[in-house]
TIKOL-878771 format. One record per residue: y, z, x of N, C-alpha, C in turn. Coordinates in steps of 0.1 Angstrom, whole numbers, padded with zeros to 4 digits, always signed. Layout:
BEGIN
YZXYZXYZX
...
//
This chain:
BEGIN
-0063+0173+0101-0057+0171+0088-0060+0182+0079
-0051+0187+0071-0053+0198+0062-0051+0193+0048
-0054+0200+0038-0053+0196+0024-0044+0207+0016
-0035+0202+0008-0028+0211+0000-0036+0214-0013
-0030+0222-0021-0038+0227-0033-0041+0216-0042
-0035+0204-0041-0038+0193-0050-0047+0183-0043
-0051+0186-0031-0060+0177-0024-0053+0166-0017
-0040+0166-0016-0033+0156-0008-0035+0158+0007
-0036+0147+0014-0037+0148+0029-0024+0153+0035
-0025+0163+0043-0013+0168+0050-0015+0168+0065
-0004+0165+0072-0005+0165+0086-0007+0179+0092
-0014+0180+0103-0016+0193+0109-0003+0196+0117
+0002+0208+0116+0014+0211+0123+0012+0222+0133
+0021+0223+0143+0022+0234+0152+0036+0237+0155
+0040+0249+0155+0054+0252+0157+0058+0250+0172
+0068+0243+0174+0072+0239+0188+0084+0248+0193
+0095+0247+0186+0107+0255+0190+0116+0256+0179
+0126+0265+0181+0137+0267+0171+0149+0263+0179
+0155+0251+0176+0166+0246+0183+0179+0247+0174
+0189+0255+0178+0201+0254+0170+0208+0241+0171
+0212+0236+0160+0218+0223+0159+0232+0222+0165
+0239+0233+0167+0252+0233+0173+0254+0247+0180
+0262+0247+0191+0265+0260+0198+0274+0268+0189
+0274+0282+0191+0283+0290+0184+0298+0287+0186
+0305+0288+0175+0320+0285+0176+0327+0298+0176
+0334+0300+0187+0342+0313+0189+0355+0312+0182
+0359+0323+0176+0372+0324+0169+0382+0333+0177
+0394+0332+0174+0405+0339+0180+0402+0354+0180
+0402+0361+0191+0399+0375+0192+0410+0384+0184
+0422+0378+0182+0432+0385+0175+0428+0388+0161
+0420+0379+0155+0415+0381+0142+0401+0387+0141
+0397+0393+0152+0384+0399+0152+0373+0390+0158
+0364+0397+0165+0353+0389+0171+0344+0383+0161
+0344+0370+0159+0336+0364+0149+0329+0352+0155
+0318+0349+0150+0311+0337+0155+0303+0331+0143
+0303+0318+0143+0296+0310+0132+0285+0302+0139
+0273+0305+0135+0261+0297+0140+0254+0290+0129
+0252+0277+0130+0245+0270+0120+0230+0274+0120
+0224+0272+0108+0210+0276+0106+0201+0268+0116
+0193+0275+0123+0184+0268+0133+0174+0259+0126
+0172+0248+0132+0162+0238+0126+0149+0238+0134
+0138+0242+0127+0125+0242+0134+0121+0228+0139
+0116+0228+0151+0110+0215+0156+0095+0218+0157
+0087+0209+0150+0073+0211+0150+0065+0199+0155
+0053+0201+0159+0045+0190+0163+0036+0186+0151
+0036+0173+0148+0028+0168+0137+0016+0159+0143
+0005+0162+0138-0007+0153+0142-0009+0143+0131
-0008+0130+0135-0009+0119+0125-0022+0119+0118
-0023+0119+0105-0035+0119+0098-0042+0105+0098
-0035+0095+0102-0041+0081+0102-0032+0073+0111
-0036+0061+0114-0028+0051+0121-0018+0046+0111
-0005+0048+0114+0006+0045+0105+0017+0037+0112
+0023+0028+0104+0034+0020+0110+0047+0028+0110
+0057+0023+0117+0070+0029+0117+0076+0029+0103
+0083+0040+0099+0089+0041+0086+0080+0046+0075
+0067+0048+0078+0058+0053+0068+0061+0068+0065
+0061+0072+0052+0065+0086+0049+0053+0093+0043
+0050+0105+0048+0039+0113+0042+0043+0127+0041
+0035+0135+0035+0039+0149+0032+0032+0158+0042
+0039+0168+0046+0033+0179+0055+0038+0192+0050
+0032+0203+0056+0035+0216+0052+0038+0225+0064
+0049+0232+0064+0052+0241+0075+0057+0254+0069
+0050+0265+0073+0054+0278+0069+0053+0279+0053
+0044+0272+0047+0042+0273+0033+0051+0264+0025
+0059+0256+0032+0069+0247+0025+0066+0232+0028
+0066+0224+0018+0063+0210+0019+0076+0203+0024
+0074+0193+0032+0086+0184+0036+0081+0170+0040
+0090+0161+0040+0086+0147+0042+0087+0144+0057
+0077+0137+0062+0077+0132+0076+0078+0117+0076
+0087+0112+0085+0089+0098+0086+0083+0094+0100
+0074+0084+0100+0068+0080+0113+0079+0073+0121
+0080+0077+0134+0091+0072+0143+0088+0057+0146
+0098+0051+0153+0097+0037+0157+0085+0035+0166
+0079+0024+0164+0067+0021+0172+0054+0025+0165
+0055+0033+0154+0043+0038+0147+0035+0048+0155
+0024+0053+0149+0016+0063+0155+0001+0059+0153
-0007+0064+0162-0022+0063+0161-0028+0075+0155
-0039+0074+0148-0046+0086+0142-0048+0096+0153
-0044+0109+0150-0046+0120+0160-0035+0121+0169
-0025+0112+0170-0014+0113+0179-0005+0124+0174
+0001+0131+0184+0010+0142+0181+0024+0138+0184
+0033+0140+0175+0047+0137+0177+0056+0148+0170
+0068+0149+0175+0077+0160+0171+0087+0156+0160
+0089+0164+0150+0098+0162+0140+0106+0175+0137
+0117+0174+0130+0125+0186+0126+0122+0188+0111
+0121+0201+0108+0119+0205+0094+0132+0207+0087
+0134+0201+0075+0147+0202+0068+0150+0217+0065
+0163+0221+0065+0166+0235+0062+0161+0239+0048
+0159+0252+0047+0154+0258+0034+0163+0254+0023
+0158+0249+0012+0166+0245+0001+0169+0231+0000
+0168+0224+0011+0171+0209+0011+0160+0201+0006
+0163+0192-0003+0152+0184-0009+0145+0175+0001
+0132+0176+0001+0124+0167+0010+0112+0161+0003
+0113+0158-0010+0102+0153-0017+0099+0139-0013
+0086+0136-0011+0082+0122-0007+0084+0113-0019
+0093+0104-0017+0097+0095-0028+0089+0082-0029
+0082+0078-0019+0075+0066-0019+0063+0066-0009
+0051+0067-0015+0039+0068-0006+0034+0054-0002
+0039+0043-0007+0035+0030-0003+0044+0026+0009
+0038+0021+0019+0046+0017+0031+0056+0006+0028
+0068+0008+0033+0078-0003+0032+0081-0008+0046
+0087-0020+0047+0091-0026+0060+0079-0031+0068
+0067-0031+0063+0056-0036+0070+0043-0032+0063
+0032-0040+0065+0019-0037+0059+0013-0025+0067
+0005-0018+0060-0002-0006+0066-0010-0010+0078
-0017-0022+0077-0025-0026+0088-0025-0042+0088
-0032-0047+0098-0032-0062+0099-0041-0069+0089
-0040-0081+0088-0048-0089+0078-0063-0089+0080
-0067-0086+0092-0081-0085+0096-0087-0071+0096
-0080-0062+0089-0085-0048+0088-0094-0046+0076
-0101-0056+0072-0109-0055+0059-0119-0044+0060
-0125-0041+0071-0135-0031+0073-0129-0017+0077
-0117-0015+0074-0110-0002+0078-0117+0010+0072
-0121+0008+0059-0128+0019+0052-0143+0017+0051
-0148+0007+0059-0162+0004+0059-0165-0009+0052
-0176-0015+0057-0179-0029+0051-0184-0028+0037
-0188-0016+0032-0193-0015+0018-0182-0010+0009
-0170-0008+0014-0159-0003+0006-0155-0014-0004
-0151-0010-0016-0146-0020-0026-0135-0029-0021
-0126-0023-0013-0115-0031-0008-0119-0042+0001
-0131-0041+0007-0137-0052+0015-0147-0061+0007
-0155-0054-0001-0166-0062-0008-0160-0071-0019
-0152-0065-0028-0147-0072-0040-0140-0085-0037
-0131-0085-0027-0124-0098-0024-0133-0109-0019
-0145-0105-0013-0154-0115-0008-0164-0120-0018
-0168-0111-0027-0178-0114-0037-0173-0118-0051
-0161-0113-0054-0155-0116-0067-0139-0116-0065
-0135-0127-0059-0121-0128-0055-0111-0127-0068
-0116-0133-0079-0108-0132-0091-0106-0117-0096
-0116-0110-0095-0115-0095-0099-0106-0088-0089
-0107-0090-0076-0099-0083-0067-0084-0087-0069
-0081-0100-0071-0068-0104-0073-0062-0098-0086
-0071-0097-0096-0066-0090-0109-0063-0075-0107
-0070-0069-0098-0067-0055-0095-0054-0053-0088
-0051-0062-0078-0038-0061-0071-0027-0064-0081
-0028-0074-0089-0018-0078-0098-0015-0067-0109
-0026-0060-0113-0024-0049-0122-0017-0038-0116
-0020-0034-0103-0012-0024-0096+0002-0027-0095
+0005-0040-0093+0019-0045-0092+0026-0047-0105
+0018-0045-0116+0024-0048-0129+0028-0062-0132
+0019-0071-0128+0021-0085-0129+0012-0091-0140
+0016-0101-0147+0008-0108-0157-0002-0117-0151
-0011-0123-0159-0021-0132-0153-0015-0145-0147
-0003-0147-0149+0004-0158-0141+0013-0153-0130
+0011-0141-0126+0017-0134-0114+0032-0133-0116
+0037-0129-0128+0051-0126-0130+0052-0112-0136
+0063-0105-0134+0064-0092-0140+0063-0093-0155
+0057-0083-0162+0055-0084-0176+0055-0070-0182
+0054-0069-0195+0053-0057-0202+0040-0050-0200
+0039-0037-0204+0026-0030-0202+0015-0036-0209
+0018-0041-0221+0007-0048-0229+0002-0060-0222
+0011-0068-0216+0007-0080-0209-0001-0077-0197
+0004-0067-0189-0003-0063-0177-0017-0058-0179
-0019-0051-0190-0033-0046-0193-0043-0057-0195
-0038-0069-0198-0047-0081-0200-0050-0088-0187
-0043-0085-0176-0044-0093-0164-0057-0093-0158
-0063-0081-0156-0076-0080-0150-0087-0086-0158
-0086-0084-0171-0097-0090-0180-0096-0105-0179
-0084-0111-0180-0083-0126-0180-0088-0131-0167
-0084-0125-0156-0089-0131-0143-0104-0129-0141
-0109-0118-0146-0124-0116-0145-0131-0126-0153
-0126-0129-0165-0133-0139-0174-0132-0153-0167
-0121-0156-0161-0120-0169-0155-0130-0170-0143
-0130-0159-0135-0140-0159-0124-0154-0161-0128
-0158-0154-0138-0172-0154-0143-0175-0168-0149
-0165-0174-0156-0167-0187-0162-0169-0198-0151
-0161-0197-0141-0162-0207-0130-0175-0205-0122
-0179-0193-0121-0192-0190-0114-0204-0196-0122
-0204-0194-0135-0214-0200-0144-0214-0215-0144
-0202-0221-0143-0201-0236-0142-0208-0241-0130
-0208-0234-0119-0214-0239-0107-0229-0241-0108
-0236-0236-0118-0250-0238-0120-0253-0252-0127
-0242-0258-0131-0244-0271-0138-0240-0283-0130
-0237-0280-0117-0232-0291-0108-0243-0301-0105
-0255-0298-0108-0266-0306-0104-0271-0315-0116
-0262-0316-0126-0266-0324-0138-0266-0339-0134
-0273-0346-0141-0274-0361-0139-0263-0369-0146
-0256-0362-0154-0245-0369-0162-0232-0369-0153
-0228-0381-0150-0216-0382-0142-0204-0377-0149
-0203-0379-0162-0192-0374-0170-0191-0359-0170
-0203-0353-0172-0203-0338-0172-0199-0332-0158
-0205-0339-0148-0202-0334-0134-0187-0336-0131
-0181-0347-0135-0167-0349-0133-0159-0338-0140
-0163-0335-0152-0155-0325-0160-0156-0311-0153
-0169-0308-0149-0171-0295-0143-0163-0294-0129
-0163-0304-0122-0156-0305-0109-0141-0303-0111
-0136-0309-0122-0122-0308-0125-0118-0294-0129
-0127-0287-0136-0124-0273-0140-0124-0264-0128
-0134-0266-0119-0135-0258-0107-0123-0260-0098
-0119-0273-0097-0107-0276-0089-0094-0269-0095
-0093-0270-0108-0081-0264-0114-0082-0249-0112
-0093-0243-0113-0094-0228-0111-0091-0224-0097
-0094-0233-0087-0091-0230-0073-0076-0231-0071
-0070-0241-0077-0055-0243-0076-0048-0231-0082
-0053-0227-0094-0047-0215-0100-0048-0203-0092
-0059-0200-0085-0061-0189-0077-0052-0189-0065
-0050-0200-0059-0041-0202-0048-0027-0199-0052
-0023-0204-0063-0009-0202-0068-0006-0188-0071
-0015-0181-0078-0012-0167-0081-0013-0158-0069
-0022-0162-0059-0023-0155-0047-0010-0156-0039
-0004-0167-0038+0009-0169-0031+0020-0161-0038
+0020-0162-0051+0031-0155-0058+0029-0140-0057
+0017-0135-0058+0015-0121-0057+0018-0115-0043
+0014-0122-0033+0017-0118-0019+0032-0118-0017
+0039-0129-0022+0053-0130-0020+0061-0119-0028
+0056-0116-0040+0062-0105-0048+0060-0091-0041
+0048-0089-0035+0046-0076-0028+0055-0075-0016
+0056-0086-0008+0065-0085+0004+0079-0082+0000
+0084-0089-0010+0098-0087-0015+0100-0073-0020
+0090-0068-0028+0091-0054-0034+0092-0043-0023
+0084-0045-0012+0084-0035-0002+0091-0039+0011
+0099-0049+0010+0108-0053+0021+0099-0056+0034
+0088-0063+0032+0080-0066+0043+0083-0080+0048
+0088-0081+0061+0092-0094+0066+0080-0103+0070
+0082-0116+0071+0072-0125+0076+0068-0121+0090
+0056-0123+0094+0052-0118+0108+0044-0129+0115
+0050-0141+0115+0043-0153+0122+0048-0154+0136
+0040-0161+0144+0044-0162+0158+0056-0172+0160
+0058-0180+0151+0068-0190+0152+0078-0189+0140
+0091-0187+0142+0101-0184+0131+0101-0196+0121
+0098-0208+0126+0099-0219+0117+0088-0219+0106
+0077-0211+0108+0067-0210+0099+0068-0199+0089
+0078-0190+0091+0080-0178+0083+0081-0181+0068
+0088-0191+0064+0089-0194+0049+0075-0198+0043
+0066-0202+0052+0053-0207+0047+0042-0197+0049
+0046-0185+0053+0035-0175+0057+0026-0172+0045
+0032-0169+0034+0024-0166+0022+0015-0177+0018
+0020-0189+0019+0012-0201+0015+0000-0203+0025
+0003-0202+0038-0008-0204+0048-0018-0193+0048
-0014-0180+0047-0024-0170+0047-0032-0170+0035
-0026-0173+0023-0034-0173+0011-0044-0185+0011
-0039-0196+0015-0048-0208+0015-0060-0207+0025
-0057-0203+0037-0067-0202+0047-0075-0189+0048
-0070-0179+0042-0077-0166+0043-0074-0158+0030
-0078-0163+0019-0076-0157+0006-0082-0143+0005
-0094-0142+0009-0101-0129+0008-0095-0118+0017
-0091-0122+0029-0085-0112+0038-0071-0108+0033
-0064-0118+0027-0050-0115+0022-0052-0105+0010
-0061-0108+0001-0063-0099-0011-0067-0085-0006
-0076-0084+0003-0081-0071+0008-0069-0063+0014
-0061-0070+0021-0049-0064+0027-0040-0058+0017
-0038-0066+0006-0029-0061-0005-0035-0049-0012
-0049-0049-0014-0055-0038-0020-0053-0025-0012
-0055-0026+0001-0053-0015+0010-0039-0010+0010
-0029-0019+0009-0015-0016+0010-0011-0008-0003
-0016-0011-0014-0011-0006-0027-0019+0006-0031
-0027+0012-0023-0035+0024-0026-0037+0033-0014
-0039+0046-0016-0042+0055-0005-0056+0059-0006
-0065+0050+0000-0079+0053-0001-0084+0065+0006
-0075+0071+0014-0079+0084+0021-0080+0095+0010
-0073+0093-0001-0074+0104-0012-0077+0098-0025
-0076+0085-0027-0079+0079-0040-0093+0072-0040
-0102+0076-0048-0115+0070-0049-0115+0056-0054
-0121+0047-0047-0121+0033-0051-0132+0030-0061
-0130+0020-0069-0141+0016-0079-0140+0001-0081
-0152-0005-0080-0152-0020-0080-0149-0026-0094
-0151-0018-0105-0151-0024-0118-0140-0019-0127
-0129-0014-0122-0118-0009-0130-0106-0019-0128
-0097-0019-0137-0086-0028-0137-0077-0026-0125
-0077-0014-0119-0068-0012-0107-0076-0011-0094
-0090-0011-0095-0098-0009-0083-0099+0005-0079
-0094+0015-0087-0094+0029-0084-0103+0036-0095
-0108+0048-0091-0117+0055-0100-0109+0059-0112
-0096+0063-0110-0087+0065-0121-0081+0052-0126
-0087+0046-0136-0083+0032-0140-0071+0031-0148
-0063+0042-0150-0051+0041-0158-0041+0032-0150
-0032+0026-0158-0022+0017-0152-0012+0024-0144
-0010+0020-0132-0001+0027-0123+0013+0020-0121
+0024+0026-0124+0037+0020-0122+0041+0020-0107
+0050+0011-0104+0056+0011-0090+0067+0022-0090
+0070+0027-0077+0064+0023-0065+0053+0031-0060
+0049+0042-0067+0039+0052-0063+0026+0050-0069
+0015+0047-0061+0002+0044-0067-0004+0057-0073
+0002+0069-0071-0004+0081-0077+0002+0085-0090
+0013+0080-0093+0020+0084-0105+0015+0076-0117
+0004+0079-0123-0002+0071-0133+0000+0077-0147
+0001+0069-0157+0002+0074-0171-0009+0067-0179
-0014+0074-0189-0025+0069-0197-0020+0057-0205
//
């Protein structure tokens, strides 16, 4: 993997061949010997910078010119070499969307992909409310997991962090001798748990719809319930997967205590996690 001048990861390339896209077309000799040959399209070998699913788009450089590479059907493994054609000179090839569409970057149990101490793994397990707030902020959702204005979205992480801290402190009072106080605390903790499940389901469903990610259950009859089941039975894994999907940790530094979970804590609009405004 190489780096461009901005530090973005670029695939390693090697020139493979120059294949003309069409044979020369001969014209009538009565009008002069003329031939028209279309511009040759370079075919290059690309070394995958990471394990990527089919349809993922990333940026590469050939002969000093940037172009977009689309991962072929079946996906690729890190270090795998595959062949692609380079667009003709002058043709637009800007990477329009760095977030994977049509599928998650990795499976739900890839929590340790960047290491067990990485924020995308630690925060969902030790502070699930904070992790959910970071995902929702990246997706520009309010504290009730619905699209909102920039002003509303900026409050999402703070509100969820406060709720999480409040419920954590309540747990220290569960050993009280007062049945009334214990019942009240239990009710608040139960309500907080239900709230977390609901916003977890809504957030995961919104993310899948936004990036056209289909349900991936073993039985078709369970597909409509996938978001509910995954969120209920594996909340931390689901949140970690959404954190990994909405950021490029290969180039973006993670941070446990910012509203987006990234070192650059400015609010990021969709669909690109790198196009941030203050």
